[in-house]
C-alpha positions in Angstrom: 0.0 0.0 0.0 1.5 3.4 -1.0 1.6 6.5 1.2 -1.4 8.2 -0.5 -3.6 5.1 -0.3 -2.8 4.7 3.4 -3.6 8.4 4.1 -7.0 8.1 2.3 -7.8 4.9 4.3 -6.9 6.7 7.5 -9.1 9.6 6.7 -12.0 7.2 6.0 -11.5 5.5 9.3 -11.4 8.8 11.2 -14.6 10.3 9.5 -17.2 8.2 11.5 -15.3 9.0 14.7 -15.3 12.7 13.9 -19.0 12.7 13.1 -19.7 10.8 16.3 -17.7 13.4 18.3 -19.5 16.3 16.7 -22.9 14.7 17.4 -21.9 14.1 21.1 -20.7 17.8 21.3 -24.1 19.0 20.0 -26.0 16.8 22.4 -23.8 17.9 25.3 -24.4 21.5 24.5 -28.2 20.9 24.2 -28.2 19.1 27.6 -26.4 22.0 29.3 -28.9 24.5 27.8 -31.8 22.1 28.8 -30.5 22.0 32.4 -30.6 25.8 32.6 -34.1 25.9 31.1 -35.4 23.3 33.6 -33.8 25.2 36.5 -35.3 28.5 35.7 -38.8 27.3 34.7 -41.0 26.0 37.6 -43.1 23.8 35.3 -40.0 21.5 34.9 -39.0 21.3 38.6 -38.5 17.8 39.9 -41.6 16.5 41.6 -39.6 15.2 44.6 -38.7 18.7 45.5 -41.9 20.5 44.5 -44.1 18.1 46.4 -42.4 18.2 49.9 -45.0 20.7 51.3 -47.9 18.8 49.7 -46.6 15.5 51.1 -46.6 16.9 54.6 -50.2 18.0 54.1 -51.1 14.5 52.8 -49.5 12.9 55.9 -51.7 15.2 58.0 -54.8 14.1 56.1 -53.8 10.4 56.5 -53.6 10.9 60.2 -57.1 12.4 60.3 -58.4 9.5 58.1 -56.5 7.0 60.3 -55.2 5.3 57.1 -52.1 6.1 55.0 -54.0 4.8 52.0 -57.2 6.8 52.6 -57.1 8.0 49.0 -57.8 4.5 47.6 -61.5 4.8 48.5 -62.1 7.8 46.2 -62.5 5.6 43.2 -63.6 2.1 44.2 -63.6 0.8 40.7 -59.9 1.8 40.1 -57.2 -0.1 41.9 -55.4 2.2 44.5 -58.0 4.8 43.6 -55.8 5.6 40.6 -52.7 6.6 42.5 -50.5 4.1 40.8 -50.6 1.0 38.6 -54.1 1.4 37.1 -54.5 -0.7 33.9 -55.6 1.4 31.0 -57.2 -1.6 29.2 -59.3 -2.6 32.2 -60.5 1.0 32.7 -61.2 1.4 29.0 -63.6 -1.5 29.1 -66.1 0.3 31.3 -66.0 3.6 29.4 -69.3 3.8 27.5 -68.8 3.1 23.8 -69.9 6.6 22.8 -66.9 8.1 24.6 -64.4 5.3 23.9 -62.0 5.2 21.0 -61.9 1.8 19.2 -59.1 -0.3 20.8 -57.5 -3.7 21.3 -54.8 -5.2 23.5 -51.8 -7.0 22.1 -49.2 -9.1 23.7 -45.5 -9.7 22.7 -46.4 -13.4 22.7 -48.9 -13.0 19.9 -48.1 -14.2 16.4 -48.3 -11.6 13.5 -51.5 -13.2 12.3 -53.1 -12.9 15.7 -52.1 -9.2 15.9 -53.6 -8.6 12.4 -56.8 -10.4 13.4 -57.1 -8.4 16.6 -56.7 -5.1 14.7 -59.3 -6.2 12.1 -61.8 -7.3 14.8 -61.6 -4.0 16.6 -62.1 -2.2 13.2 -58.8 -0.3 13.6 -57.1 1.5 10.7 -53.8 3.4 10.6 -52.6 5.7 12.0 -53.0 4.3 15.5 -51.8 5.1 19.0 -49.9 2.4 20.9 -49.3 2.7 24.7 -48.5 0.3 27.5 -51.5 -0.9 29.5 -49.7 0.3 32.6 -47.7 3.5 32.4 -47.8 7.2 32.9 -46.5 10.5 31.5 -46.3 9.4 27.9 -44.0 6.4 28.6 -43.7 4.2 25.4 -46.7 6.0 23.8 -46.3 6.4 20.1 -48.2 7.2 17.0 -47.8 4.4 14.5 -48.5 4.2 10.7 -47.7 0.6 9.8 -47.9 -2.9 11.1 -44.2 -3.2 11.1 -43.9 -0.3 13.5 -46.2 -2.2 15.9 -44.0 -5.3 15.6 -40.8 -3.3 16.1 -42.2 -1.4 19.1 -43.4 -4.5 21.0 -40.1 -6.4 20.1 -38.1 -3.5 21.7 -40.5 -3.2 24.6 -42.0 -6.6 25.5 -45.1 -5.7 27.5 -48.8 -5.6 27.0 -50.0 -2.7 24.8 -53.3 -1.0 24.2 -53.7 0.0 20.6 -56.4 2.5 19.9 -57.6 4.6 17.0 -56.0 8.0 16.5 -58.7 10.6 17.1 -58.0 13.4 14.7 -59.9 16.1 16.6 -58.2 19.5 16.9 -58.7 20.0 20.6 -57.0 17.8 23.2 -57.9 18.7 26.8 -57.8 17.5 30.4 -60.7 18.0 32.8 -60.4 17.3 36.5 -63.8 16.5 37.9 -65.1 15.5 41.4 -68.3 14.6 43.1 -69.0 13.9 46.7 -71.5 11.0 46.9 -72.6 11.9 50.4 -73.5 15.5 49.7 -74.0 15.1 46.0 -72.0 18.3 45.4 -69.8 18.3 42.3 -67.4 20.5 40.5 -64.5 20.9 38.0 -61.2 21.8 39.5 -59.1 22.1 36.4 -59.5 22.5 32.6 -56.4 22.3 30.5 -56.1 22.7 26.7 -53.0 21.3 25.2 -50.9 23.0 22.5 -48.7 20.4 20.7 -45.0 21.0 20.1 -44.9 22.6 16.6 -43.0 24.9 14.3 -44.0 27.4 11.7 -41.8 27.1 8.5 -39.9 30.1 7.1 -38.8 28.3 3.9 -35.1 28.5 5.0 -34.6 26.8 8.4 -34.8 23.2 9.2 -37.2 21.9 11.9 -34.3 21.4 14.2 -33.1 25.0 13.7 -36.7 26.3 14.3 -36.9 24.2 17.5 -33.6 25.7 18.7 -35.4 29.1 18.9 -38.0 27.7 21.4 -37.1 26.7 25.0 -39.7 24.0 24.9 -38.3 22.7 21.6 -34.7 22.7 22.9 -35.6 20.2 25.6 -37.0 17.7 23.0 -34.2 18.0 20.3 -32.0 15.1 21.6 -34.9 12.7 21.6 -36.3 13.8 18.3 -32.9 13.5 16.6 -32.9 9.8 17.6 -36.6 9.2 16.7 -37.2 11.4 13.7 -33.9 12.4 12.2 -35.3 12.9 8.7 -38.1 15.1 9.9 -35.7 17.2 11.9 -33.5 17.8 8.9 -36.5 18.9 6.6 -37.2 22.5 5.8 -40.9 23.4 5.9 -42.2 25.9 3.5 -43.1 29.5 4.5 -46.1 29.7 6.9 -46.6 25.9 7.1 -47.3 24.6 10.6 -45.7 21.2 11.4 -46.8 19.3 14.5 -43.5 17.8 15.6 -44.8 15.8 18.5 -48.4 14.4 18.3 -48.5 12.9 21.8 -50.0 15.4 24.2 -47.7 15.0 27.3 -46.0 17.8 29.1 -42.7 15.8 29.2 -42.8 15.6 25.4 -43.0 19.3 24.7 -46.7 19.9 24.9 -47.7 23.3 26.3 -50.5 23.1 28.9 -52.8 26.1 28.9 -55.1 27.2 31.7 -58.7 27.2 30.5 -60.4 27.3 33.9 -62.3 30.3 32.6 -64.5 27.8 30.8 -65.9 26.4 34.1 -69.6 27.2 34.5 -72.5 25.5 36.2 -73.6 24.2 32.8 -70.2 22.7 32.1 -70.3 20.9 35.5 -73.8 19.7 34.8 -72.6 18.3 31.4 -69.8 16.4 33.1 -72.1 15.2 35.9 -73.8 13.2 33.1 -70.5 11.7 32.0 -69.6 10.8 35.6 -73.0 9.0 36.0 -71.9 6.6 33.2 -68.6 5.8 35.0 -69.2 3.3 37.9 -67.9 4.1 41.4 -65.6 6.9 40.1 -65.8 10.2 42.1 -62.5 12.1 41.5 -60.7 11.8 38.2 -59.1 13.6 35.3 -60.4 12.9 31.8 -57.8 13.2 29.1 -60.0 13.7 26.0 -60.3 15.0 22.5 -63.1 17.0 21.0 -63.8 19.1 17.8 -63.9 22.5 19.6 -63.6 24.4 22.8 -67.3 25.0 22.7 -67.9 21.2 22.5 -65.6 20.8 25.5 -67.5 23.2 27.6 -70.8 21.4 26.7 -69.3 17.9 27.2 -70.3 17.1 23.7 -68.6 15.0 20.9 -65.8 13.9 23.2 -63.6 10.9 23.1 -62.0 9.8 26.3 -58.4 8.9 25.8 -57.7 8.1 29.5 -59.2 8.2 32.9 -56.7 9.1 35.6 -57.6 8.8 39.3 -56.3 10.4 42.5 -52.8 10.5 41.2 -53.8 13.1 38.6 -52.3 16.5 38.5 -54.5 19.6 38.1 -52.8 20.0 34.7 -53.7 23.7 34.2 -51.1 24.6 36.8 -48.4 23.8 34.2 -49.4 26.8 32.2 -46.1 28.8 32.0 -47.9 31.9 33.3 -49.4 30.2 36.3 -48.0 31.7 39.6 -46.0 29.4 41.9 -48.2 30.1 45.0 -51.3 29.3 42.9 -49.7 25.9 42.0 -49.4 25.0 45.6 -52.9 26.3 46.4 -54.3 24.0 43.6 -52.6 20.9 45.0 -53.7 21.6 48.6 -57.3 22.1 47.4 -57.1 18.9 45.3 -55.9 16.8 48.3 -58.5 18.3 50.6 -61.1 17.2 48.1 -59.6 13.7 47.8 -59.8 13.5 51.6 -63.4 14.6 51.8 -64.5 12.3 49.0 -62.5 9.3 50.2 -63.8 9.5 53.8 -67.4 10.0 52.5 -67.1 6.9 50.4 -65.5 5.0 53.3 -68.5 5.9 55.5 -70.7 4.3 52.9 -68.9 1.0 53.5 -65.9 1.0 51.1 -62.7 -0.1 53.0 -59.4 1.7 52.6 -56.8 -0.4 50.8 -54.4 -2.3 53.0 -50.7 -2.0 52.6 -50.3 -5.7 51.6 -52.6 -5.0 48.6 -51.1 -1.6 47.7 -47.5 -3.0 47.6 -48.5 -5.3 44.7 -48.8 -2.2 42.5 -45.4 -0.7 43.4 
């Protein structure tokens, strides 16, 4: 081998290494910037720190109820009351069909033919949403477009999955509702409308470059580069809106907007009717989609994506403009309501969960 050939070969061997180093440098820089964003924006503060005062209040309520697991009685039909470990597939089965997206459950042990039959029987067509039957905060949730994507997803993550139709309504929202079965009082504590992570094209910049100009986008770039590299490199035309992340979770870049101004006696009455169709469920957050904000306020034309129990956040507090003291006030109010409802249900004969049962869900 002559000197020139050896030099060319050496350069070829070094090129992948240089690219990898450059990529790592970019990711490191993004992570440093992301760290500062999380530090200076309360909506990203770690829950273990944020919830210390709330936890002390919950301990006080547990002493009053004489049970550390008093909250489990708030929703007798949901294991642990919906604090942890609820099974999305089980809960979905008792959502009335008019509110429930078409869905089916698949297992990593199923053959390809069995998965195809399950999808056909449920009347499901692509695109679809796949999510684990037990999980939270968008973990392993994905919008899928082909059967091969399903197979790849369950091969990489061997667990039970719920596959449901993708509801293409423009408004995704979260409504935190409560009703005291003893006094028959009811109310809505939180209404949140979600704004998906998106960019507006200028005809010159790539989606990655556009996201770099947005703090919320910066936090998602490392993940999106791994999952959607082609999309990130594309350059949208002038004025075109691109939804970069179609999953409406805060940890995946969705902005939560405080829409509590929608709450009226008529809206509460509309959700009273929905609650009447949900057995033994008294305090929960509905994650839903609907064609318009007007329909949301009327409780009309909605599809319930998930029901979350006492572990629900009052999601409107994650609006970037929401004051810190008001965030704490909302959590204290929520836990006072959980206490009132749980003890009321307990007085009607529902026992609090025992620790031996609760630990099975940990």
